[in-house]
C-alpha positions as CSV (number, residue, x, y, z in Angstrom):
1,X,0.1,-0.1,0.0
2,X,1.3,3.4,-1.0
3,X,1.4,6.1,1.9
4,X,-0.9,8.3,0.0
5,X,-3.7,7.0,-2.3
6,X,-6.1,9.3,-4.0
7,X,-8.9,7.8,-5.7
8,X,-11.4,9.6,-8.3
9,X,-11.1,12.9,-6.3
10,X,-13.8,15.4,-7.6
11,X,-13.9,18.8,-6.2
12,X,-16.9,21.3,-6.8
13,X,-17.3,25.0,-6.7
14,X,-20.8,26.4,-6.2
15,X,-21.5,29.7,-8.0
16,X,-23.8,32.3,-6.5
17,X,-26.4,31.2,-8.9
18,X,-26.4,27.8,-7.5
19,X,-24.6,26.1,-10.5
20,X,-21.5,23.9,-9.8
21,X,-18.3,23.8,-11.8
22,X,-15.5,21.1,-11.1
23,X,-12.0,22.3,-11.1
24,X,-10.7,18.6,-10.2
25,X,-12.4,15.9,-12.0
26,X,-11.7,12.1,-11.1
27,X,-8.1,12.4,-10.1
28,X,-6.3,9.4,-8.9
29,X,-2.7,9.5,-7.6
30,X,-0.5,7.4,-5.4
31,X,2.8,8.5,-3.6
32,X,5.2,6.4,-1.5
33,X,7.5,7.4,1.3
34,X,10.6,9.0,0.1
35,X,9.4,9.7,-3.4
36,X,8.6,13.0,-5.2
37,X,5.5,13.2,-7.6
38,X,5.4,16.3,-9.8
39,X,2.0,17.8,-10.9
40,X,2.5,19.7,-14.1
41,X,0.1,21.6,-16.5
42,X,-0.9,25.0,-17.6
43,X,-2.6,27.5,-15.1
44,X,-6.2,26.4,-14.5
45,X,-5.7,22.7,-15.1
46,X,-6.4,22.0,-11.2
47,X,-3.1,21.4,-9.7
48,X,-3.3,23.7,-6.8
49,X,-6.8,22.8,-6.0
50,X,-5.9,19.2,-5.7
51,X,-3.2,20.0,-3.2
52,X,-5.7,22.2,-1.3
53,X,-8.2,19.3,-1.2
54,X,-5.4,17.0,0.3
55,X,-4.4,19.8,2.9
56,X,-7.9,20.5,4.0
57,X,-7.6,24.3,2.8
58,X,-10.3,24.4,0.1
59,X,-11.7,27.9,-0.1
60,X,-15.3,29.0,0.7
61,X,-18.0,27.5,-1.5
62,X,-15.7,24.8,-2.5
63,X,-16.2,21.1,-1.5
64,X,-15.1,17.7,-2.2
65,X,-18.0,16.0,-3.9
66,X,-16.6,12.4,-4.4
67,X,-13.5,10.4,-3.9
68,X,-11.4,8.9,-1.2
69,X,-8.0,10.1,0.2
70,X,-6.1,7.3,2.0
71,X,-3.3,8.4,4.2
72,X,-1.4,5.3,5.4
73,X,-4.5,3.3,5.0
74,X,-6.8,5.6,6.7
75,X,-9.5,7.4,4.7
76,X,-9.2,11.1,5.5
77,X,-12.4,12.0,3.9
78,X,-14.5,9.6,6.0
79,X,-13.1,11.0,9.2
80,X,-14.8,13.6,11.4
81,X,-13.7,17.3,10.9
82,X,-11.7,17.1,14.3
83,X,-10.0,13.7,13.3
84,X,-9.2,14.7,9.8
85,X,-7.7,18.2,11.1
86,X,-5.5,16.4,13.7
87,X,-4.2,13.8,11.1
88,X,-3.3,16.6,8.7
89,X,-1.8,18.7,11.4
90,X,0.6,16.0,12.5
91,X,1.4,14.7,9.0
92,X,0.8,17.2,6.0
93,X,2.5,20.6,5.5
94,X,2.6,23.0,2.6
95,X,5.3,25.4,1.2
96,X,3.6,28.1,-0.9
97,X,4.6,30.1,-4.0
98,X,4.9,33.5,-2.3
99,X,6.7,32.8,0.9
100,X,7.0,36.5,1.8
101,X,3.1,36.9,1.5
102,X,2.4,33.6,3.3
103,X,4.5,34.6,6.5
104,X,3.0,36.9,9.1
105,X,4.6,40.4,8.6
106,X,4.0,41.5,12.4
107,X,5.6,38.3,13.9
108,X,9.4,37.4,13.8
109,X,10.4,34.6,11.9
110,X,11.6,32.6,15.0
111,X,8.2,33.3,16.6
112,X,6.2,31.8,13.7
113,X,8.4,28.6,13.4
114,X,8.1,28.2,17.4
115,X,4.4,28.7,17.2
116,X,4.2,25.7,14.9
117,X,6.3,23.5,17.2
118,X,4.1,24.6,20.0
119,X,0.9,23.5,18.2
120,X,2.2,20.4,16.5
121,X,4.6,18.9,19.1
122,X,3.3,20.5,22.4
123,X,6.6,22.0,23.0
124,X,7.3,24.5,25.6
125,X,8.0,28.1,24.7
126,X,11.8,27.7,25.5
127,X,12.0,24.4,23.8
128,X,10.2,25.8,20.8
129,X,12.4,28.7,20.3
130,X,15.6,26.6,20.5
131,X,14.4,24.3,18.0
132,X,13.2,27.1,15.7
133,X,16.8,28.6,15.8
134,X,18.2,25.1,15.1
135,X,15.8,24.7,12.1
136,X,16.7,28.0,10.6
137,X,20.3,26.8,10.7
138,X,19.3,23.5,9.2
139,X,17.8,25.3,6.1
140,X,20.8,27.3,5.6
141,X,20.0,30.7,7.4
142,X,23.3,32.3,8.5
143,X,23.5,33.5,12.1
144,X,20.2,31.8,12.9
145,X,20.0,33.0,16.5
146,X,20.0,36.6,15.4
147,X,18.0,36.1,12.3
148,X,15.2,34.4,14.3
149,X,14.4,37.8,15.7
150,X,14.1,39.4,12.3
151,X,10.7,40.0,10.5
152,X,10.0,38.6,7.1
153,X,10.8,42.1,5.3
154,X,14.3,41.8,6.5
155,X,14.8,38.6,4.6
156,X,15.5,38.2,0.9
157,X,13.0,36.1,-1.3
158,X,15.1,33.1,-1.0
159,X,15.7,33.3,2.7
160,X,12.0,33.8,3.2
161,X,11.5,30.6,1.1
162,X,13.8,28.8,3.4
163,X,12.1,30.1,6.5
164,X,8.8,28.9,5.1
165,X,10.4,25.4,4.5
166,X,11.7,25.5,8.2
167,X,8.2,26.3,9.1
168,X,6.8,23.5,7.3
169,X,9.1,20.8,8.6
170,X,8.7,22.0,12.1
171,X,6.3,19.2,12.8
172,X,8.3,16.5,11.0
173,X,5.6,15.9,8.4
174,X,5.1,12.7,6.4
175,X,3.9,14.6,3.4
176,X,5.3,17.9,2.1
177,X,3.3,19.9,-0.6
178,X,5.5,22.3,-2.5
179,X,3.2,24.4,-4.6
180,X,5.3,26.4,-7.0
181,X,7.9,26.9,-4.3
182,X,10.7,28.0,-6.5
183,X,8.9,30.0,-9.1
184,X,9.9,33.5,-7.9
185,X,13.5,32.6,-7.4
186,X,16.5,33.0,-9.7
187,X,18.0,29.9,-11.0
188,X,20.9,29.6,-8.4
189,X,18.5,30.0,-5.5
190,X,16.1,27.6,-7.0
191,X,18.7,24.9,-7.2
192,X,19.6,25.5,-3.7
193,X,16.1,25.2,-2.6
194,X,15.5,22.0,-4.6
195,X,18.6,20.5,-3.1
196,X,17.5,21.5,0.5
197,X,14.0,19.8,0.0
198,X,15.9,16.7,-1.3
199,X,18.1,16.6,1.6
200,X,15.3,17.0,4.1
201,X,13.3,14.4,2.3
202,X,16.2,11.9,2.6
203,X,16.7,13.0,6.4
204,X,13.1,12.7,7.4
205,X,11.7,10.1,5.1
206,X,9.0,12.5,3.6
207,X,7.0,12.2,0.5
208,X,6.9,15.3,-1.6
209,X,4.1,16.4,-3.8
210,X,5.7,19.1,-6.2
211,X,3.6,21.5,-8.2
212,X,5.4,23.3,-11.0
213,X,5.2,24.8,-14.4
214,X,9.1,24.3,-15.0
215,X,9.8,21.0,-16.5
216,X,13.4,21.7,-15.8
217,X,12.6,21.5,-12.1
218,X,10.5,18.2,-12.8
219,X,13.5,16.5,-14.6
220,X,15.7,17.6,-11.7
221,X,13.5,16.8,-8.8
222,X,10.8,14.3,-9.4
223,X,10.6,10.5,-9.5
224,X,7.1,10.4,-11.2
225,X,5.1,13.0,-13.2
226,X,1.3,13.5,-13.4
227,X,0.1,15.7,-16.2
228,X,-3.1,17.6,-15.5
229,X,-5.4,19.2,-18.1
230,X,-8.8,20.7,-17.3
231,X,-9.0,19.3,-13.9
232,X,-8.0,15.7,-15.0
233,X,-4.7,13.6,-15.0
234,X,-4.1,12.8,-18.6
235,X,-0.7,11.1,-18.2
236,X,1.3,9.7,-15.4
237,X,4.5,7.9,-15.7
238,X,8.2,7.7,-14.2
239,X,9.8,10.9,-14.9
240,X,12.4,9.4,-17.2
241,X,10.0,7.5,-19.2
242,X,7.6,10.5,-19.7
243,X,10.4,12.7,-20.9
244,X,11.8,10.0,-23.3
245,X,8.5,8.9,-24.7
246,X,5.6,11.1,-24.1
247,X,2.2,9.6,-25.2
248,X,-0.5,12.0,-24.7
249,X,-0.7,14.8,-27.2
250,X,-0.9,17.3,-24.4
251,X,2.2,16.1,-22.8
252,X,3.9,16.0,-26.2
253,X,2.9,19.8,-26.6
254,X,4.3,20.8,-23.1
255,X,7.7,19.1,-23.7
256,X,7.7,20.5,-27.3
257,X,7.4,24.0,-26.2
258,X,10.6,23.8,-24.0
259,X,13.2,26.3,-25.3
260,X,16.2,24.3,-26.5
261,X,19.7,25.8,-26.4
262,X,21.0,23.1,-29.0
263,X,18.8,24.3,-31.7
264,X,18.1,27.6,-33.6
265,X,14.6,28.5,-34.0
266,X,12.8,31.6,-35.2
267,X,10.0,31.1,-33.0
268,X,9.0,28.9,-29.9
269,X,6.8,26.2,-30.4
270,X,3.3,26.6,-28.8
271,X,0.1,24.7,-28.1
272,X,-2.7,26.3,-30.0
273,X,-5.7,27.5,-28.0
274,X,-6.2,27.9,-24.2
275,X,-7.3,25.8,-21.3
276,X,-11.2,25.9,-21.4
277,X,-12.9,27.9,-18.5
278,X,-14.5,25.7,-15.8
279,X,-18.0,26.7,-16.9
280,X,-17.2,25.7,-20.7
281,X,-15.3,22.4,-20.5
282,X,-16.3,20.7,-23.7
283,X,-17.9,17.3,-23.8
284,X,-15.7,14.4,-24.7
285,X,-12.0,14.8,-24.3
286,X,-11.4,18.4,-22.9
287,X,-8.1,18.6,-25.0
288,X,-9.8,17.6,-28.3
289,X,-10.3,21.3,-29.5
290,X,-6.5,21.8,-29.1
291,X,-5.4,18.4,-30.4
292,X,-4.1,17.7,-33.9
293,X,-5.1,14.1,-33.8
294,X,-8.7,14.5,-32.5
295,X,-11.7,12.7,-34.4
296,X,-15.3,12.5,-33.8
297,X,-14.9,9.9,-30.9
298,X,-12.5,12.3,-29.1
299,X,-15.1,15.0,-29.3
300,X,-18.0,12.7,-28.0
301,X,-16.5,10.5,-25.4
302,X,-14.2,11.4,-22.4
303,X,-11.3,8.8,-22.6
304,X,-11.0,6.5,-19.8
305,X,-7.8,6.2,-17.9
306,X,-5.9,2.9,-18.6
307,X,-2.5,1.5,-17.3
308,X,0.0,-0.2,-19.4
309,X,1.2,-2.4,-16.4
310,X,4.6,-0.7,-16.3
311,X,3.7,2.3,-14.2
312,X,2.3,4.5,-16.9
313,X,-1.3,5.6,-17.0
314,X,-3.1,7.5,-20.1
315,X,-6.3,9.0,-20.9
316,X,-6.3,9.2,-24.6
317,X,-8.4,7.7,-27.4
318,X,-5.5,7.7,-29.9
319,X,-2.3,7.1,-28.0
320,X,-0.9,5.2,-30.8
321,X,-1.3,8.2,-33.4
322,X,-0.1,10.5,-31.0
323,X,3.2,8.4,-30.3
324,X,3.8,8.1,-34.1
325,X,3.6,11.8,-34.4
326,X,6.1,12.3,-31.6
């Protein structure tokens, strides 16, 4: 059994007129201890909403309408609110994209980490402060005893991201959700943050769910990749297999759009069209209006997800045609 098993998750948002849209549709994922699963796809594909559902942080008027989420065999969605909160508090932590905006501007960095230690581990104030300073040092903040007394505006973007990681690991979580955790950082700091997460993962035995638009980050940090489109996982595979042999036309488009330093090109490759809005997802395959291989079946029927027995899962009516075109 995997540490995390998400099965057929559907998330619904209710509009003011009573209509519902579904930013996440029948998403199934699994993740083992010590491994990293990357969620990729264009903005609006449902990546962050999937993470918020796992963390119990869905916004107002948003609900989980179906599906199950098993954490080490326990179905979290079937627990009472108090029990689910306690399980998540002890086992799941998140690192968000805008660390500076996520930290409390009127509390010191050390106070915020110490608060997490008091709430998650029941540490005394003195114990929590000592551990907060140690964690800041562990994530690479220089002079941690002094910097723990600083406010977020005194830190650079990279240092705030390190502080956010220290805050997240304060409770020694089993699952770390890193939602665009390196997006706003330059490439040098980005590499340092990825190395830090990998080191902490090895040290603490965490599973990592990594959300990113950067396929370079995926290639560097992930073990497995799930490609999302219009709220659905359309392809999932081990990272090396997916990069070497993408099967879904959308995955091929994403990989084909990467800038290449080994080729001269007058224009970058793009995927025609845009991700459909939630209230206008087409019938059949949601990618069909943008797909060069789509036919009448694609436009009429939503393709089922099928595995090939080797760790790859695909939702496409014409994987053969797409593969030949690649």
